[in-house]
C-alpha positions in Angstrom: 60.7 116.7 -31.2 63.1 119.2 -29.8 64.3 119.9 -26.3 65.9 123.3 -25.8 68.4 122.8 -22.9 69.5 125.9 -21.2 72.3 125.7 -18.7 70.5 127.4 -17.5 68.4 126.0 -20.4 68.2 123.1 -22.9 65.6 122.5 -25.5 64.0 119.3 -26.6 62.4 119.2 -30.1 61.2 116.8 -32.7 58.1 115.3 -34.2 54.9 114.8 -32.2 55.1 111.4 -30.3 58.9 111.2 -30.5 59.0 111.1 -26.7 60.1 114.6 -25.6 57.6 114.7 -22.7 58.7 111.2 -21.6 62.4 112.2 -21.8 61.8 115.3 -19.5 59.6 113.3 -17.2 62.3 110.6 -16.7 65.1 113.2 -16.3 63.4 115.0 -13.5 61.9 111.9 -11.9 58.3 112.8 -12.8 57.0 110.3 -15.4 53.6 111.8 -15.1 54.8 115.1 -16.8 53.4 113.7 -20.0 53.2 110.7 -22.3 51.1 111.2 -25.4 48.5 108.5 -26.0 46.4 107.5 -29.0 46.7 110.0 -31.9 46.5 113.1 -29.8 49.5 115.3 -29.0 50.4 115.7 -25.4 52.4 118.9 -25.7 50.6 121.8 -27.5 52.5 124.6 -25.8 56.1 125.4 -24.8 56.7 124.2 -21.3 59.9 124.8 -19.2 60.9 122.5 -16.3 63.5 123.7 -13.8 65.4 121.0 -12.0 68.6 120.8 -9.8 71.6 119.3 -11.6 73.0 116.1 -10.2 76.2 118.0 -9.2 74.2 119.9 -6.6 75.7 123.3 -7.7 73.4 124.5 -10.5 69.9 124.2 -12.0 69.0 123.3 -15.5 65.9 124.3 -17.4 64.5 121.7 -19.9 62.2 123.4 -22.4 59.6 121.1 -24.1 58.2 122.2 -27.4 55.3 120.9 -29.5 56.0 118.9 -32.6 55.1 120.0 -36.2 52.0 117.8 -36.8 50.3 118.6 -33.4 46.7 117.3 -33.1 45.3 120.7 -32.0 47.7 123.3 -33.3 48.8 124.2 -36.9 52.4 124.1 -38.0 52.3 127.9 -38.5 51.2 128.5 -34.9 53.7 126.0 -33.5 56.5 127.8 -35.4 55.3 131.2 -34.2 55.1 130.0 -30.6 58.6 128.6 -30.7 59.9 131.6 -32.6 58.3 134.0 -30.1 59.8 132.2 -27.2 63.3 132.1 -28.8 62.9 135.8 -29.7 62.1 136.7 -26.1 64.9 134.7 -24.5 67.5 136.0 -27.0 66.6 139.6 -26.2 66.9 138.8 -22.5 70.4 137.5 -23.3 69.4 133.9 -22.2 71.2 131.6 -24.7 70.8 127.9 -25.2 73.6 125.7 -24.1 72.3 122.7 -26.0 69.5 121.2 -28.2 68.2 117.7 -28.2 66.4 116.4 -31.4 64.4 113.3 -30.7 63.5 110.8 -33.4 61.5 107.6 -33.2 63.6 104.7 -34.3 60.3 102.8 -34.7 59.5 105.0 -37.8 60.3 102.8 -40.8 61.3 105.7 -43.0 62.3 109.4 -42.8 59.7 111.1 -45.0 56.7 113.3 -44.7 56.3 114.7 -41.2 59.6 113.3 -39.7 61.6 114.8 -42.6 59.7 118.1 -42.4 60.5 118.2 -38.7 64.1 117.6 -39.3 64.3 120.3 -42.0 62.6 122.7 -39.7 65.0 122.0 -36.9 68.0 122.5 -39.1 66.6 125.9 -40.2 65.8 126.9 -36.7 69.3 126.2 -35.5 71.5 127.1 -38.5 74.7 125.2 -39.2 76.7 127.2 -36.7 74.7 125.7 -33.9 74.9 122.0 -35.0 77.9 121.5 -32.7 75.5 122.0 -29.7 72.9 119.4 -31.0 72.4 115.9 -29.8 70.4 113.7 -32.1 68.5 111.2 -29.9 66.7 108.1 -31.1 63.8 106.8 -29.0 61.3 103.9 -28.9 64.0 101.2 -29.1 61.8 98.8 -27.1 59.2 98.8 -30.0 61.5 97.2 -32.7 64.0 94.4 -33.1 67.6 95.3 -32.3 68.9 94.5 -35.8 66.2 96.6 -37.5 67.0 99.5 -35.2 70.7 99.2 -36.0 70.0 99.3 -39.7 67.8 102.4 -39.3 70.3 104.1 -37.0 73.0 103.6 -39.5 70.8 105.1 -42.3 70.1 108.1 -40.1 73.7 108.8 -39.3 75.0 108.1 -42.8 72.2 109.9 -44.7 69.8 112.3 -43.0 72.1 113.3 -40.2 75.4 113.1 -42.0 76.0 116.8 -42.4 74.9 117.6 -38.9 77.3 115.0 -37.5 80.1 116.3 -39.7 79.5 119.8 -38.3 79.7 118.6 -34.7 76.4 117.0 -33.7 76.4 113.7 -31.9 74.0 110.8 -31.9 72.8 108.9 -28.8 70.0 106.5 -27.8 67.4 107.1 -25.1 66.2 103.8 -23.5 63.4 105.3 -21.4 65.2 105.4 -18.1 66.3 108.3 -15.8 69.9 107.2 -16.1 69.8 107.3 -19.9 68.2 110.8 -19.9 70.9 112.2 -17.6 73.7 110.6 -19.6 72.5 112.4 -22.7 72.0 115.7 -20.8 75.5 115.5 -19.3 77.1 114.8 -22.6 76.4 118.4 -23.8 79.4 120.6 -23.5 78.4 123.7 -21.6 80.3 126.8 -22.5 80.1 130.2 -20.7 77.1 132.2 -21.7 79.2 135.0 -23.3 80.7 132.4 -25.7 77.3 131.1 -26.9 75.8 132.3 -30.1 72.1 132.5 -30.8 70.3 130.2 -33.1 69.8 131.1 -36.7 66.1 132.1 -36.2 67.1 134.3 -33.2 69.6 136.1 -35.2 67.2 136.5 -38.2 64.4 137.9 -36.1 66.3 140.0 -33.5 69.5 141.1 -35.3 68.1 141.2 -38.8 64.6 142.3 -37.9 62.8 139.7 -40.1 59.2 138.6 -39.4 58.9 134.9 -38.7 57.5 134.1 -42.2 60.7 135.6 -43.8 63.0 133.5 -41.7 64.6 130.3 -43.0 62.3 128.2 -40.9 59.3 130.2 -42.0 60.1 129.4 -45.6 60.1 125.7 -44.8 56.5 126.0 -43.6 55.4 128.1 -46.6 57.1 125.7 -49.0 55.2 122.8 -47.4 51.9 124.7 -48.0 52.9 125.4 -51.6 53.3 121.6 -52.2 49.9 120.9 -50.8 48.3 123.6 -52.9 49.8 122.2 -56.0 48.4 118.8 -55.2 44.9 120.2 -54.6 45.0 122.1 -57.9 45.8 118.8 -59.6 42.8 117.2 -57.9 40.5 120.0 -59.1 41.8 119.6 -62.6 41.3 115.8 -62.6 37.7 115.9 -61.3 36.9 118.4 -64.1 38.0 116.0 -66.8 34.8 114.1 -67.7 33.9 112.1 -70.8 32.1 114.0 -73.5 32.7 117.3 -71.8 33.7 120.6 -73.3 37.4 121.3 -73.7 39.3 124.5 -73.9 42.9 125.3 -74.8 44.3 127.0 -71.7 47.3 128.4 -73.6 45.0 130.1 -76.1 42.5 132.6 -74.6 40.9 133.0 -78.0 39.6 129.4 -77.8 37.2 130.3 -75.0 33.6 130.6 -76.3 33.0 133.6 -74.2 34.5 137.1 -73.9 37.9 137.3 -72.2 38.0 139.7 -69.2 38.1 143.4 -69.2 37.4 145.9 -66.5 33.8 146.2 -67.6 33.3 142.4 -68.0 29.8 141.2 -67.1 29.3 137.5 -66.4 25.5 137.7 -66.6 25.5 139.0 -70.2 28.4 137.1 -71.9 29.2 133.9 -70.2 27.3 131.4 -72.3 29.4 128.3 -73.3 29.2 126.5 -76.6 29.9 122.9 -77.4 33.1 123.6 -79.3 36.4 122.1 -78.3 40.0 122.6 -79.2 43.2 120.7 -79.0 46.3 121.5 -76.9 46.3 121.9 -73.1 42.8 120.9 -72.2 40.5 121.3 -69.3 36.9 120.1 -69.1 34.1 121.8 -67.3 32.5 120.2 -64.3 28.9 120.2 -65.5 27.4 118.4 -68.5 24.0 119.1 -70.0 21.7 116.5 -71.6 19.5 117.4 -74.5 16.6 118.1 -72.1 18.7 120.7 -70.3 19.0 118.7 -67.1 22.2 119.1 -65.2 24.4 116.1 -64.5 26.7 116.5 -61.6 30.1 114.8 -61.2 32.4 114.7 -58.2 31.0 117.7 -56.4 31.1 116.1 -52.9 34.7 115.0 -53.3 35.7 118.4 -54.6 34.0 120.1 -51.7 35.9 118.2 -49.0 39.2 118.9 -50.8 38.2 122.6 -51.1 37.6 122.8 -47.3 41.0 121.4 -46.5 42.6 123.7 -49.1 40.8 126.7 -47.7 41.9 125.9 -44.1 45.5 125.7 -45.3 45.2 129.1 -47.0 43.8 130.5 -43.8 46.9 129.2 -41.9 49.2 130.9 -44.5 47.2 134.2 -44.4 47.4 134.2 -40.6 51.1 133.3 -40.6 52.1 135.9 -43.2 49.6 138.5 -41.8 47.3 139.2 -44.8 44.1 140.4 -43.2 42.3 141.1 -46.5 42.9 137.6 -47.6 41.3 136.2 -44.5 38.2 138.3 -45.4 37.6 136.0 -48.4 38.9 132.7 -46.9 36.7 132.7 -43.7 33.3 133.2 -45.5 34.4 130.6 -48.1 35.0 128.1 -45.4 31.7 128.9 -43.8 29.9 128.5 -47.2 31.7 125.2 -47.9 30.8 123.9 -44.4 27.1 124.8 -44.8 26.9 123.3 -48.2 28.6 120.1 -46.9 25.9 119.8 -44.2 23.1 120.1 -46.7 21.5 116.9 -48.0 21.0 118.5 -51.4 22.3 121.7 -52.9 22.3 123.4 -56.2 25.4 122.7 -58.2 26.2 126.4 -58.5 27.0 126.5 -54.8 29.5 123.7 -55.2 31.1 125.4 -58.1 31.4 128.7 -56.3 33.3 127.0 -53.4 35.6 125.1 -55.8 36.5 128.2 -57.8 36.8 130.3 -54.7 39.3 127.8 -53.3 41.4 127.8 -56.6 41.3 131.6 -56.7 42.3 132.0 -53.1 45.2 129.6 -53.6 46.4 131.8 -56.5 46.2 134.9 -54.4 47.9 133.3 -51.5 50.8 132.2 -53.6 51.1 135.6 -55.1 51.0 137.3 -51.7 53.9 135.2 -50.5 56.1 136.7 -53.2 55.3 140.3 -52.2 52.8 142.9 -51.2 49.3 142.8 -52.8 48.7 145.9 -55.0 45.9 148.4 -54.2 43.8 147.2 -57.1 44.1 143.6 -56.0 43.1 144.5 -52.5 40.1 146.4 -53.9 38.8 143.4 -55.9 39.4 141.2 -52.8 37.2 143.6 -50.8 34.5 143.5 -53.5 34.7 139.7 -53.5 34.5 139.5 -49.7 31.1 141.3 -49.8 29.8 139.0 -52.5 30.9 135.9 -50.5 29.2 137.2 -47.4 25.9 137.3 -49.4 26.5 133.7 -50.5 27.2 132.8 -46.9 23.9 134.3 -45.8 22.2 132.4 -48.7 23.6 129.0 -47.8 22.9 129.4 -44.1 19.3 130.1 -45.0 19.1 127.1 -47.4 20.7 124.8 -44.9 17.6 125.3 -42.6 15.2 124.3 -45.4 14.0 120.7 -46.3 16.1 118.8 -48.8 13.9 119.6 -51.8 13.9 123.3 -51.1 17.7 123.3 -50.6 18.4 122.9 -54.4 15.9 125.5 -55.5 17.3 128.9 -56.2 15.0 131.9 -56.0 15.5 135.2 -57.9 17.8 136.8 -55.3 19.7 133.5 -54.8 20.6 133.3 -58.5 21.5 137.0 -58.6 23.8 136.5 -55.6 25.6 133.6 -57.2 25.9 135.6 -60.5 27.3 138.6 -58.6 29.9 136.4 -56.8 31.0 134.8 -60.0 31.4 138.2 -61.6 33.5 139.4 -58.6 35.8 136.4 -59.0 36.2 137.1 -62.7 37.2 140.7 -61.8 39.8 139.3 -59.4 41.2 137.1 -62.2 41.4 140.1 -64.4 43.3 142.1 -61.8 45.7 139.3 -61.1 46.5 138.1 -64.7 49.3 140.4 -65.5 51.0 140.0 -62.1 51.3 136.2 -62.2 53.8 133.8 -63.7 52.6 131.7 -66.6 51.7 128.6 -64.6 49.3 130.5 -62.4 47.8 132.3 -65.3 46.7 128.9 -66.5 44.9 128.3 -63.2 43.1 131.6 -63.8 41.9 130.3 -67.2 40.6 127.2 -65.4 38.8 129.4 -62.9 37.3 131.4 -65.8 35.9 128.3 -67.4 34.5 127.1 -64.1 32.8 130.5 -63.5 31.4 130.4 -67.0 30.0 127.0 -66.2 28.3 128.5 -63.1 26.6 131.0 -65.3 25.6 128.4 -67.7 23.8 126.6 -64.9 21.9 129.8 -64.2 20.6 130.1 -67.7 17.5 128.5 -69.2 19.5 125.6 -70.6 19.7 124.1 -67.1 16.3 123.4 -65.6 17.5 121.9 -62.3 15.4 123.5 -59.7 15.7 127.2 -60.8 12.3 128.9 -61.2 11.9 130.5 -64.7 11.0 133.8 -63.1 14.4 134.0 -61.5 16.1 133.2 -64.8 14.2 135.9 -66.7 15.4 138.5 -64.2 19.1 137.6 -64.2 20.0 139.9 -67.0 17.9 142.8 -65.7 
């Protein structure tokens, strides 16, 4: 948690639940200002509290900020809110006189969210501002003294070492008004003209960078990239089934279907064979018995992961301002949510969601490196229309009884085929623009989409009327 302290203002920052609202409440003699309970975050917006200084000659403003892991607000929105506030105050020539970073000493390790909060704070401030930072430990009443001393030593000698070397100081907050004011008064207040802005203020105002191009913004985007990598690994694992078909991702020629071209047609060429090759392997999600019945594996698990992944992608698209990307993410989330609510669903719908999530992640990572090309935007536009058709389809199926939910009519199968083909066109457009590791993900998507088409052919008899199958290639 951070507290921005201005003299006229100081700022309090740090992880959710670190005690920032409690600190401000004790300092101003109003403990009811806010104590977070349970798992919900108390502070979801920036709040400023003006209060007379104890010397009777001046006022202070304590600015309370939300932590990065807020219950109700995404990290991207929290950073944007903090950045917008800092941008506005800097342009008004209101400069911070001090910053308080609050850390729960009760945390048994500095990893995950606490470490991300600390890294974010460092990038918000910049090393030039470390001399105005007080690193405050809280929640001392929740642990044994010797345990707290050991953790405090580790913080100061490891995680906070460079900050302290560059002028930051470390103090304890024991939950009392006296302790809060001791910490506030320890900040050395220099004249306003001698204060410099924080790193993110200089980046946004002086260097005219958008928030996602700032050092702090890159921390947020890097955290998303790590999560995306984890989800792609999950999708790869759930696809690896015994006795499944394997394809060499490094060798496009090993695929038993035509590789993409601008005139590629999924409906006419996407039949899979039973051949397999060595090398870097990936197994399709659907197996077929000799009777042609479809055997599903792991779709429900994949669906919940896909929904989480898509929501992360939506946060990135909103943060980086990519409206066209939101046009395919939002319907994909709606499709996934509708399918999740259904008691039964045709496996093709699960596969469309899974492959949409993988493709959207590839596009999202690509968009973070630079602008999307006109041809990529064009295929995204085409895909968004196809996804809207699938959205209407699943909303209709969700209202049917469980037996009807997994039966695809002629128009349903055609809509899925069209959507799969739109995804393949997107893969085709992206291939030459991506690094090698992302091109391998495109190959996995292509195998997955070919599996979708296999499920729409006569080899799979799971609930698709023959009449619909006969008309697929028309």
